[in-house]
BATI-221814 format. One record per residue: residue number from 1; residue in three letters; x, y, z of N, C-alpha, C in turn. Coordinates in nm, 4 decimals, m for minus. Layout:
+------+------+----------+----------+----------+----------+----------+----------+----------+----------+----------+
| resi | resn |     n_xx |     n_yy |     n_zz |    ca_xx |    ca_yy |    ca_zz |     c_xx |     c_yy |     c_zz |
+------+------+----------+----------+----------+----------+----------+----------+----------+----------+----------+
|  NUM |  ALA |        X |        Y |        Z |        X |        Y |        Z |        X |        Y |        Z |
...
+------+------+----------+----------+----------+----------+----------+----------+----------+----------+----------+
This chain:
+------+------+----------+----------+----------+----------+----------+----------+----------+----------+----------+
| resi | resn |     n_xx |     n_yy |     n_zz |    ca_xx |    ca_yy |    ca_zz |     c_xx |     c_yy |     c_zz |
+------+------+----------+----------+----------+----------+----------+----------+----------+----------+----------+
|    1 |  MET |   2.1461 |  m0.3551 |   9.1820 |   2.1919 |  m0.4152 |   9.0591 |   2.2533 |  m0.3055 |   8.9730 |
|    2 |  THR |   2.3758 |  m0.3201 |   8.9335 |   2.4475 |  m0.2249 |   8.8492 |   2.5076 |  m0.3004 |   8.7326 |
|    3 |  PRO |   2.5590 |  m0.2304 |   8.6322 |   2.6190 |  m0.3000 |   8.5173 |   2.7422 |  m0.3813 |   8.5561 |
|    4 |  HIS |   2.7977 |  m0.3533 |   8.6748 |   2.9193 |  m0.4237 |   8.7166 |   2.8921 |  m0.5384 |   8.8132 |
|    5 |  ASP |   2.7673 |  m0.5755 |   8.8359 |   2.7351 |  m0.6871 |   8.9258 |   2.7937 |  m0.8164 |   8.8719 |
|    6 |  PRO |   2.8478 |  m0.9004 |   8.9619 |   2.9036 |  m1.0274 |   8.9143 |   2.7942 |  m1.1261 |   8.8711 |
|    7 |  ASN |   2.6734 |  m1.1145 |   8.9275 |   2.5630 |  m1.2055 |   8.8945 |   2.4462 |  m1.1249 |   8.8369 |
|    8 |  PRO |   2.4505 |  m1.0883 |   8.7120 |   2.3377 |  m1.0115 |   8.6577 |   2.2138 |  m1.0989 |   8.6440 |
|    9 |  LEU |   2.0972 |  m1.0365 |   8.6647 |   1.9714 |  m1.1084 |   8.6529 |   1.9347 |  m1.1254 |   8.5060 |
|   10 |  SER |   1.8642 |  m1.2327 |   8.4786 |   1.8159 |  m1.2507 |   8.3421 |   1.6962 |  m1.1569 |   8.3221 |
|   11 |  ASP |   1.6563 |  m1.1415 |   8.1983 |   1.5430 |  m1.0535 |   8.1678 |   1.4155 |  m1.1026 |   8.2346 |
|   12 |  ASP |   1.3938 |  m1.2331 |   8.2348 |   1.2722 |  m1.2879 |   8.2978 |   1.2723 |  m1.2642 |   8.4477 |
|   13 |  ALA |   1.3858 |  m1.2854 |   8.5139 |   1.3928 |  m1.2647 |   8.6585 |   1.3701 |  m1.1180 |   8.6925 |
|   14 |  LEU |   1.4283 |  m1.0300 |   8.6141 |   1.4088 |  m0.8873 |   8.6370 |   1.2624 |  m0.8487 |   8.6174 |
|   15 |  ARG |   1.1998 |  m0.9031 |   8.5155 |   1.0588 |  m0.8751 |   8.4893 |   0.9718 |  m0.9213 |   8.6067 |
|   16 |  TRP |   0.9989 |  m1.0372 |   8.6644 |   0.9206 |  m1.0867 |   8.7777 |   0.9412 |  m0.9987 |   8.9013 |
|   17 |  GLN |   1.0633 |  m0.9512 |   8.9214 |   1.0882 |  m0.8619 |   9.0352 |   1.0143 |  m0.7290 |   9.0182 |
|   18 |  LEU |   1.0111 |  m0.6790 |   8.8968 |   0.9397 |  m0.5536 |   8.8723 |   0.7894 |  m0.5706 |   8.8926 |
|   19 |  ARG |   0.7339 |  m0.6843 |   8.8525 |   0.5903 |  m0.7090 |   8.8744 |   0.5577 |  m0.7186 |   9.0229 |
|   20 |  ALA |   0.6503 |  m0.7699 |   9.1004 |   0.6271 |  m0.7835 |   9.2440 |   0.6269 |  m0.6467 |   9.3130 |
|   21 |  LEU |   0.6940 |  m0.5478 |   9.2562 |   0.6968 |  m0.4146 |   9.3158 |   0.5635 |  m0.3426 |   9.3023 |
|   22 |  ARG |   0.4872 |  m0.3748 |   9.1999 |   0.3618 |  m0.3046 |   9.1748 |   0.2555 |  m0.3529 |   9.2729 |
|   23 |  GLN |   0.2048 |  m0.2606 |   9.3522 |   0.0955 |  m0.2933 |   9.4440 |  m0.0016 |  m0.1754 |   9.4458 |
|   24 |  ASP |  m0.1255 |  m0.2046 |   9.4140 |  m0.2282 |  m0.1020 |   9.4200 |  m0.2763 |  m0.0900 |   9.5629 |
|   25 |  THR |  m0.2793 |   0.0344 |   9.6104 |  m0.3254 |   0.0585 |   9.7467 |  m0.4472 |   0.1487 |   9.7403 |
|   26 |  PRO |  m0.5639 |   0.0990 |   9.7790 |  m0.6836 |   0.1842 |   9.7772 |  m0.6760 |   0.2857 |   9.8914 |
|   27 |  PRO |  m0.7395 |   0.4037 |   9.8749 |  m0.7383 |   0.5013 |   9.9851 |  m0.8154 |   0.4458 |  10.1056 |
|   28 |  SER |  m0.7792 |   0.4969 |  10.2217 |  m0.8404 |   0.4466 |  10.3450 |  m0.9868 |   0.4891 |  10.3598 |
|   29 |  ARG |  m1.0271 |   0.5982 |  10.2930 |  m1.1652 |   0.6445 |  10.2996 |  m1.2065 |   0.6965 |  10.1626 |
|   30 |  ASP |  m1.3333 |   0.7219 |  10.1431 |  m1.3853 |   0.7746 |  10.0176 |  m1.3514 |   0.9233 |  10.0097 |
|   31 |  LEU |  m1.2793 |   0.9648 |   9.9068 |  m1.2331 |   1.1029 |   9.8951 |  m1.3340 |   1.1944 |   9.8266 |
|   32 |  TRP |  m1.4305 |   1.1433 |   9.7559 |  m1.5208 |   1.2261 |   9.6777 |  m1.6085 |   1.3203 |   9.7608 |
|   33 |  PRO |  m1.6671 |   1.2796 |   9.8722 |  m1.7504 |   1.3747 |   9.9481 |  m1.6729 |   1.4991 |   9.9911 |
|   34 |  ALA |  m1.5457 |   1.4854 |  10.0289 |  m1.4669 |   1.6025 |  10.0706 |  m1.4398 |   1.6935 |   9.9500 |
|   35 |  LEU |  m1.4113 |   1.6332 |   9.8355 |  m1.3886 |   1.7131 |   9.7152 |  m1.5156 |   1.7870 |   9.6741 |
|   36 |  ALA |  m1.6294 |   1.7204 |   9.6781 |  m1.7554 |   1.7833 |   9.6400 |  m1.7884 |   1.9000 |   9.7332 |
|   37 |  ALA |  m1.7625 |   1.8858 |   9.8622 |  m1.7905 |   1.9935 |   9.9572 |  m1.7009 |   2.1138 |   9.9304 |
|   38 |  ARG |  m1.5748 |   2.0885 |   9.9004 |  m1.4825 |   2.1997 |   9.8726 |  m1.5208 |   2.2718 |   9.7426 |
|   39 |  LEU |  m1.5645 |   2.1955 |   9.6418 |  m1.6062 |   2.2573 |   9.5160 |  m1.7318 |   2.3415 |   9.5360 |
|   40 |  ALA |  m1.8250 |   2.2928 |   9.6186 |  m1.9488 |   2.3667 |   9.6426 |  m1.9219 |   2.4941 |   9.7226 |
|   41 |  ALA |  m1.8208 |   2.4926 |   9.8090 |  m1.7910 |   2.6095 |   9.8927 |  m1.7158 |   2.7172 |   9.8139 |
|   42 |  THR |  m1.6502 |   2.6797 |   9.7078 |  m1.5746 |   2.7765 |   9.6279 |  m1.6722 |   2.8592 |   9.5454 |
|   43 |  PRO |  m1.6620 |   2.9940 |   9.5522 |  m1.7537 |   3.0763 |   9.4735 |  m1.7240 |   3.0597 |   9.3233 |
|   44 |  GLN |  m1.8306 |   3.0424 |   9.2494 |  m1.8169 |   3.0242 |   9.1045 |  m1.8198 |   3.1609 |   9.0370 |
|   45 |  GLN |  m1.7220 |   3.1870 |   8.9544 |  m1.7161 |   3.3137 |   8.8827 |  m1.7608 |   3.2902 |   8.7391 |
|   46 |  ALA |  m1.8336 |   3.3889 |   8.6874 |  m1.8777 |   3.3791 |   8.5488 |  m1.7564 |   3.4009 |   8.4580 |
|   47 |  VAL |  m1.7477 |   3.3210 |   8.3583 |  m1.6365 |   3.3328 |   8.2654 |  m1.6667 |   3.4453 |   8.1676 |
|   48 |  ALA |  m1.5792 |   3.5432 |   8.1649 |  m1.5987 |   3.6572 |   8.0752 |  m1.5646 |   3.6142 |   7.9329 |
|   49 |  PRO |  m1.6395 |   3.6624 |   7.8368 |  m1.6059 |   3.6275 |   7.6982 |  m1.4686 |   3.6855 |   7.6634 |
|   50 |  PRO |  m1.3948 |   3.6153 |   7.5814 |  m1.2609 |   3.6657 |   7.5486 |  m1.2695 |   3.7989 |   7.4735 |
|   51 |  ARG |  m1.1823 |   3.8876 |   7.5110 |  m1.1817 |   4.0183 |   7.4462 |  m1.1227 |   4.0043 |   7.3060 |
|   52 |  ARG |  m1.1687 |   4.0855 |   7.2232 |  m1.1230 |   4.0814 |   7.0846 |  m1.0112 |   4.1838 |   7.0656 |
|   53 |  ARG |  m0.8974 |   4.1530 |   7.1239 |  m0.7842 |   4.2436 |   7.1145 |  m0.7192 |   4.2370 |   6.9766 |
|   54 |  MET |  m0.7390 |   4.1272 |   6.9078 |  m0.6740 |   4.1090 |   6.7789 |  m0.7595 |   4.1602 |   6.6624 |
|   55 |  ALA |  m0.8822 |   4.2013 |   6.6892 |  m0.9718 |   4.2443 |   6.5818 |  m0.9149 |   4.3596 |   6.4987 |
|   56 |  PRO |  m0.8581 |   4.4639 |   6.5581 |  m0.8027 |   4.5715 |   6.4736 |  m0.6868 |   4.5229 |   6.3852 |
|   57 |  PHE |  m0.6054 |   4.4336 |   6.4403 |  m0.4931 |   4.3815 |   6.3621 |  m0.5423 |   4.2926 |   6.2482 |
|   58 |  ALA |  m0.6438 |   4.2133 |   6.2751 |  m0.7003 |   4.1279 |   6.1707 |  m0.7625 |   4.2126 |   6.0598 |
|   59 |  LEU |  m0.8299 |   4.3190 |   6.0975 |  m0.8886 |   4.4084 |   5.9982 |  m0.7797 |   4.4753 |   5.9149 |
|   60 |  ALA |  m0.6727 |   4.5196 |   5.9786 |  m0.5619 |   4.5832 |   5.9063 |  m0.4948 |   4.4833 |   5.8119 |
|   61 |  ALA |  m0.4782 |   4.3610 |   5.8557 |  m0.4171 |   4.2588 |   5.7704 |  m0.5063 |   4.2285 |   5.6502 |
|   62 |  SER |  m0.6363 |   4.2255 |   5.6698 |  m0.7283 |   4.2001 |   5.5587 |  m0.7224 |   4.3126 |   5.4561 |
|   63 |  VAL |  m0.7197 |   4.4361 |   5.5029 |  m0.7114 |   4.5503 |   5.4108 |  m0.5789 |   4.5456 |   5.3351 |
|   64 |  LEU |  m0.4700 |   4.5152 |   5.4039 |  m0.3395 |   4.5061 |   5.3395 |  m0.3377 |   4.3959 |   5.2343 |
|   65 |  LEU |  m0.3976 |   4.2823 |   5.2646 |  m0.4054 |   4.1724 |   5.1686 |  m0.4853 |   4.2140 |   5.0448 |
|   66 |  ALA |  m0.5981 |   4.2801 |   5.0647 |  m0.6806 |   4.3238 |   4.9514 |  m0.6054 |   4.4244 |   4.8639 |
|   67 |  VAL |  m0.5349 |   4.5169 |   4.9255 |  m0.4586 |   4.6159 |   4.8490 |  m0.3457 |   4.5483 |   4.7716 |
|   68 |  THR |  m0.2762 |   4.4551 |   4.8340 |  m0.1649 |   4.3855 |   4.7684 |  m0.2132 |   4.3035 |   4.6500 |
|   69 |  VAL |  m0.3221 |   4.2313 |   4.6664 |  m0.3757 |   4.1499 |   4.5567 |  m0.4197 |   4.2383 |   4.4413 |
|   70 |  THR |  m0.4867 |   4.3481 |   4.4721 |  m0.5299 |   4.4405 |   4.3669 |  m0.4100 |   4.4979 |   4.2934 |
|   71 |  TRP |  m0.3073 |   4.5360 |   4.3668 |  m0.1865 |   4.5919 |   4.3065 |  m0.1177 |   4.4899 |   4.2157 |
|   72 |  GLN |  m0.1090 |   4.3649 |   4.2619 |  m0.0445 |   4.2609 |   4.1820 |  m0.1242 |   4.2306 |   4.0555 |
|   73 |  LEU |  m0.2559 |   4.2320 |   4.0638 |  m0.3376 |   4.2049 |   3.9458 |  m0.3261 |   4.3176 |   3.8436 |
|   74 |  GLN |  m0.3133 |   4.4393 |   3.8894 |  m0.2958 |   4.5502 |   3.7970 |  m0.1574 |   4.5492 |   3.7342 |
|   75 |  LYS |  m0.0607 |   4.4938 |   3.8041 |   0.0774 |   4.4907 |   3.7570 |   0.1002 |   4.3773 |   3.6575 |
|   76 |  ALA |   0.0128 |   4.2797 |   3.6486 |   0.0331 |   4.1606 |   3.5665 |   0.0556 |   4.1885 |   3.4182 |
|   77 |  PRO |  m0.0149 |   4.2814 |   3.3522 |   0.0096 |   4.3017 |   3.2100 |   0.1523 |   4.3426 |   3.1771 |
|   78 |  GLU |   0.2228 |   4.4118 |   3.2666 |   0.3606 |   4.4491 |   3.2415 |   0.4494 |   4.3260 |   3.2304 |
|   79 |  GLY |   0.4161 |   4.2198 |   3.3024 |   0.4947 |   4.0963 |   3.2968 |   0.4913 |   4.0355 |   3.1589 |
|   80 |  GLY |   0.3786 |   4.0477 |   3.0884 |   0.3671 |   3.9923 |   2.9539 |   0.4627 |   4.0617 |   2.8587 |
|   81 |  ALA |   0.4702 |   4.1947 |   2.8687 |   0.5628 |   4.2683 |   2.7831 |   0.7061 |   4.2304 |   2.8165 |
|   82 |  LEU |   0.7328 |   4.2076 |   2.9427 |   0.8664 |   4.1670 |   2.9841 |   0.9017 |   4.0297 |   2.9268 |
|   83 |  ILE |   0.8087 |   3.9385 |   2.9290 |   0.8331 |   3.8046 |   2.8744 |   0.8559 |   3.8126 |   2.7239 |
|   84 |  GLN |   0.7789 |   3.8950 |   2.6570 |   0.7975 |   3.9088 |   2.5122 |   0.9331 |   3.9709 |   2.4794 |
|   85 |  ARG |   0.9752 |   4.0710 |   2.5579 |   1.1073 |   4.1311 |   2.5355 |   1.2183 |   4.0298 |   2.5630 |
|   86 |  GLU |   1.2003 |   3.9518 |   2.6692 |   1.2998 |   3.8488 |   2.7021 |   1.3070 |   3.7433 |   2.5916 |
|   87 |  ALA |   1.1929 |   3.7034 |   2.5387 |   1.1914 |   3.6046 |   2.4300 |   1.2578 |   3.6609 |   2.3053 |
|   88 |  ALA |   1.2349 |   3.7884 |   2.2755 |   1.2984 |   3.8499 |   2.1582 |   1.4493 |   3.8580 |   2.1760 |
|   89 |  ALA |   1.4941 |   3.8950 |   2.2956 |   1.6383 |   3.9014 |   2.3216 |   1.7005 |   3.7623 |   2.3146 |
|   90 |  LEU |   1.6313 |   3.6643 |   2.3676 |   1.6797 |   3.5260 |   2.3639 |   1.6907 |   3.4778 |   2.2198 |
|   91 |  THR |   1.5913 |   3.5073 |   2.1397 |   1.5931 |   3.4678 |   1.9982 |   1.7080 |   3.5357 |   1.9258 |
|   92 |  ARG |   1.7281 |   3.6638 |   1.9520 |   1.8368 |   3.7383 |   1.8874 |   1.9733 |   3.6791 |   1.9247 |
|   93 |  ASP |   1.9922 |   3.6485 |   2.0543 |   2.1204 |   3.5926 |   2.0985 |   2.1462 |   3.4553 |   2.0371 |
|   94 |  TYR |   2.0465 |   3.3678 |   2.0413 |   2.0655 |   3.2335 |   1.9863 |   2.0808 |   3.2368 |   1.8347 |
|   95 |  THR |   2.0092 |   3.3276 |   1.7693 |   2.0226 |   3.3382 |   1.6235 |   2.1648 |   3.3792 |   1.5863 |
|   96 |  GLY |   2.2205 |   3.4736 |   1.6614 |   2.3587 |   3.5156 |   1.6375 |   2.4569 |   3.4029 |   1.6609 |
|   97 |  ALA |   2.4405 |   3.3298 |   1.7714 |   2.5313 |   3.2190 |   1.8022 |   2.5189 |   3.1080 |   1.6992 |
|   98 |  LEU |   2.3964 |   3.0782 |   1.6579 |   2.3765 |   2.9715 |   1.5586 |   2.4290 |   3.0139 |   1.4215 |
|   99 |  ALA |   2.4179 |   3.1418 |   1.3889 |   2.4693 |   3.1890 |   1.2601 |   2.6207 |   3.1720 |   1.2545 |
|  100 |  GLN |   2.6887 |   3.2007 |   1.3643 |   2.8338 |   3.1819 |   1.3678 |   2.8705 |   3.0351 |   1.3510 |
|  101 |  LEU |   2.7979 |   2.9488 |   1.4210 |   2.8283 |   2.8052 |   1.4111 |   2.7930 |   2.7510 |   1.2730 |
|  102 |  ASP |   2.6826 |   2.7968 |   1.2157 |   2.6406 |   2.7450 |   1.0852 |   2.7389 |   2.7827 |   0.9746 |
|  103 |  THR |   2.8050 |   2.8981 |   0.9891 |   2.9031 |   2.9368 |   0.8869 |   3.0307 |   2.8538 |   0.8982 |
|  104 |  GLN |   3.0600 |   2.8051 |   1.0163 |   3.1813 |   2.7263 |   1.0376 |   3.1622 |   2.5795 |   1.0025 |
|  105 |  VAL |   3.0394 |   2.5319 |   1.0118 |   3.0135 |   2.3886 |   0.9976 |   2.9093 |   2.3663 |   0.8884 |
|  106 |  GLN |   2.9337 |   2.2658 |   0.8103 |   2.8313 |   2.2242 |   0.7152 |   2.7398 |   2.1264 |   0.7867 |
|  107 |  THR |   2.6109 |   2.1443 |   0.7718 |   2.5141 |   2.0603 |   0.8406 |   2.5168 |   1.9201 |   0.7825 |
|  108 |  ALA |   2.5331 |   1.8250 |   0.8715 |   2.5312 |   1.6849 |   0.8280 |   2.3882 |   1.6474 |   0.7937 |
|  109 |  PRO |   2.3695 |   1.5685 |   0.6854 |   2.2325 |   1.5357 |   0.6443 |   2.1558 |   1.4546 |   0.7483 |
|  110 |  GLU |   2.2248 |   1.3801 |   0.8330 |   2.1526 |   1.2978 |   0.9311 |   2.0948 |   1.3800 |   1.0460 |
|  111 |  ILE |   2.1517 |   1.4994 |   1.0743 |   2.0947 |   1.5804 |   1.1827 |   2.0081 |   1.6952 |   1.1316 |
|  112 |  ALA |   2.0015 |   1.7142 |   1.0024 |   1.9215 |   1.8235 |   0.9456 |   1.7746 |   1.8154 |   0.9859 |
|  113 |  PRO |   1.7109 |   1.6955 |   0.9846 |   1.5702 |   1.6907 |   1.0280 |   1.5517 |   1.7311 |   1.1746 |
|  114 |  ALA |   1.6469 |   1.6933 |   1.2584 |   1.6364 |   1.7302 |   1.4000 |   1.6512 |   1.8810 |   1.4168 |
|  115 |  LEU |   1.7445 |   1.9413 |   1.3455 |   1.7622 |   2.0868 |   1.3524 |   1.6366 |   2.1587 |   1.3035 |
|  116 |  HIS |   1.5803 |   2.1078 |   1.1945 |   1.4584 |   2.1680 |   1.1400 |   1.3426 |   2.1572 |   1.2410 |
|  117 |  ALA |   1.3305 |   2.0416 |   1.3057 |   1.2237 |   2.0222 |   1.4047 |   1.2412 |   2.1175 |   1.5227 |
|  118 |  LEU |   1.3651 |   2.1371 |   1.5680 |   1.3896 |   2.2297 |   1.6786 |   1.3599 |   2.3738 |   1.6373 |
|  119 |  ASP |   1.3954 |   2.4098 |   1.5131 |   1.3641 |   2.5447 |   1.4646 |   1.2127 |   2.5668 |   1.4560 |
|  120 |  GLU |   1.1410 |   2.4637 |   1.4095 |   0.9942 |   2.4737 |   1.4031 |   0.9343 |   2.4856 |   1.5431 |
|  121 |  SER |   0.9882 |   2.4101 |   1.6382 |   0.9388 |   2.4178 |   1.7761 |   0.9606 |   2.5574 |   1.8335 |
|  122 |  ALA |   1.0783 |   2.6137 |   1.8074 |   1.1066 |   2.7487 |   1.8578 |   1.0098 |   2.8496 |   1.7969 |
|  123 |  ALA |   0.9802 |   2.8354 |   1.6676 |   0.8859 |   2.9267 |   1.6026 |   0.7463 |   2.9137 |   1.6636 |
|  124 |  GLN |   0.7047 |   2.7910 |   1.6925 |   0.5729 |   2.7703 |   1.7535 |   0.5681 |   2.8290 |   1.8947 |
|  125 |  ILE |   0.6758 |   2.8150 |   1.9689 |   0.6791 |   2.8701 |   2.1050 |   0.6762 |   3.0222 |   2.1005 |
|  126 |  ARG |   0.7506 |   3.0829 |   2.0073 |   0.7466 |   3.2292 |   1.9934 |   0.6056 |   3.2766 |   1.9583 |
|  127 |  HIS |   0.5367 |   3.2037 |   1.8715 |   0.3987 |   3.2386 |   1.8368 |   0.3077 |   3.2251 |   1.9608 |
|  128 |  ALA |   0.3298 |   3.1203 |   2.0404 |   0.2494 |   3.1017 |   2.1618 |   0.2753 |   3.2138 |   2.2620 |
|  129 |  ILE |   0.3990 |   3.2595 |   2.2711 |   0.4300 |   3.3710 |   2.3619 |   0.3597 |   3.4980 |   2.3144 |
|  130 |  ALA |   0.3551 |   3.5183 |   2.1825 |   0.2837 |   3.6348 |   2.1312 |   0.1343 |   3.6253 |   2.1613 |
|  131 |  THR |   0.0799 |   3.5036 |   2.1605 |  m0.0620 |   3.4832 |   2.1890 |  m0.0914 |   3.4947 |   2.3384 |
|  132 |  GLU |  m0.0058 |   3.4328 |   2.4219 |  m0.0218 |   3.4333 |   2.5677 |   0.1002 |   3.4992 |   2.6306 |
|  133 |  PRO |   0.1025 |   3.6302 |   2.6421 |   0.2245 |   3.6979 |   2.6879 |   0.2579 |   3.6768 |   2.8357 |
|  134 |  ASN |   0.1671 |   3.6261 |   2.9157 |   0.1944 |   3.6061 |   3.0582 |   0.2355 |   3.4638 |   3.0918 |
|  135 |  ALA |   0.2579 |   3.3795 |   2.9942 |   0.2917 |   3.2391 |   3.0190 |   0.4427 |   3.2262 |   3.0396 |
|  136 |  HIS |   0.4838 |   3.2236 |   3.1656 |   0.6261 |   3.2129 |   3.1992 |   0.6855 |   3.0806 |   3.1528 |
|  137 |  PHE |   0.6065 |   2.9762 |   3.1582 |   0.6587 |   2.8442 |   3.1222 |   0.6996 |   2.8386 |   2.9751 |
|  138 |  LEU |   0.6367 |   2.9202 |   2.8912 |   0.6736 |   2.9213 |   2.7489 |   0.8143 |   2.9772 |   2.7294 |
|  139 |  LEU |   0.8497 |   3.0769 |   2.8080 |   0.9848 |   3.1321 |   2.7990 |   1.0874 |   3.0270 |   2.8397 |
|  140 |  ASN |   1.0582 |   2.9515 |   2.9434 |   1.1486 |   2.8432 |   2.9849 |   1.1577 |   2.7363 |   2.8761 |
|  141 |  GLN |   1.0467 |   2.7058 |   2.8137 |   1.0470 |   2.6059 |   2.7062 |   1.1288 |   2.6564 |   2.5867 |
|  142 |  LEU |   1.1183 |   2.7851 |   2.5572 |   1.1969 |   2.8429 |   2.4479 |   1.3464 |   2.8340 |   2.4793 |
|  143 |  ARG |   1.3828 |   2.8617 |   2.6042 |   1.5240 |   2.8489 |   2.6446 |   1.5741 |   2.7065 |   2.6246 |
|  144 |  ARG |   1.4946 |   2.6096 |   2.6695 |   1.5363 |   2.4686 |   2.6549 |   1.5481 |   2.4298 |   2.5077 |
|  145 |  THR |   1.4553 |   2.4765 |   2.4252 |   1.4593 |   2.4426 |   2.2828 |   1.5837 |   2.5013 |   2.2175 |
|  146 |  TYR |   1.6121 |   2.6281 |   2.2459 |   1.7314 |   2.6900 |   2.1898 |   1.8589 |   2.6217 |   2.2412 |
|  147 |  ALA |   1.8595 |   2.5834 |   2.3678 |   1.9774 |   2.5155 |   2.4230 |   1.9999 |   2.3815 |   2.3530 |
|  148 |  ARG |   1.8925 |   2.3086 |   2.3261 |   1.9065 |   2.1810 |   2.2532 |   1.9569 |   2.2043 |   2.1108 |
|  149 |  ARG |   1.9036 |   2.3070 |   2.0459 |   1.9449 |   2.3389 |   1.9081 |   2.0931 |   2.3754 |   1.9051 |
|  150 |  LEU |   2.1362 |   2.4570 |   1.9999 |   2.2756 |   2.4982 |   2.0059 |   2.3665 |   2.3795 |   2.0384 |
|  151 |  ALA |   2.3253 |   2.2940 |   2.1318 |   2.4058 |   2.1774 |   2.1676 |   2.4187 |   2.0826 |   2.0487 |
|  152 |  LEU |   2.3113 |   2.0624 |   1.9739 |   2.3165 |   1.9746 |   1.8581 |   2.4075 |   2.0330 |   1.7498 |
|  153 |  THR |   2.4010 |   2.1633 |   1.7307 |   2.4882 |   2.2283 |   1.6314 |   2.6349 |   2.2203 |   1.6754 |
|  154 |  GLN |   2.6612 |   2.2390 |   1.8039 |   2.7976 |   2.2280 |   1.8532 |   2.8506 |   2.0855 |   1.8391 |
|  155 |  ARG |   2.7654 |   1.9887 |   1.8670 |   2.8061 |   1.8485 |   1.8520 |   2.8387 |   1.8178 |   1.7050 |
|  156 |  ALA |   2.7618 |   1.8738 |   1.6144 |   2.7894 |   1.8540 |   1.4734 |   2.9200 |   1.9221 |   1.4339 |
|  157 |  ALA |   2.9519 |   2.0339 |   1.4976 |   3.0752 |   2.1049 |   1.4672 |   3.1984 |   2.0259 |   1.5132 |
|  158 |  MET |   3.1833 |   1.9515 |   1.6183 |   3.2947 |   1.8739 |   1.6719 |   3.3220 |   1.7474 |   1.5955 |
|  159 |  THR |   3.2262 |   1.6991 |   1.5204 |   3.2474 |   1.5747 |   1.4473 |   3.2928 |   1.5998 |   1.3056 |
+------+------+----------+----------+----------+----------+----------+----------+----------+----------+----------+
């Protein structure tokens, strides 16, 4: 039967032909006694415990991990000073940009409360960074707050 046969079989007919092909044939004799005799005749060897070839490497990796963790923990206070310097530079840059925009545009009274709220949020985030100098997420929050403040000021300048 090929895909090009002029009389293809239906699925049911094919299924019946396949079932007819299956025939279980039991062995002519019991095979287990011969297998048992061969297993008994084979000399049994004691299984040697696995050698610990990886033990020196595992010990070296553990020591390296301990040294790295200790080094990183000692290095952590420097990150706080870095975050504080980054926050100060960010504040200086945004203050300069906002000062330029504020001189060009008069603040509309309807957006003044929003600008004030963003300025207060930035001040609170700067205070939090001074309190928790290792909090990276605060620096990201300060960036987002300044970006919103700048975008709102630019939008006011365009209208």
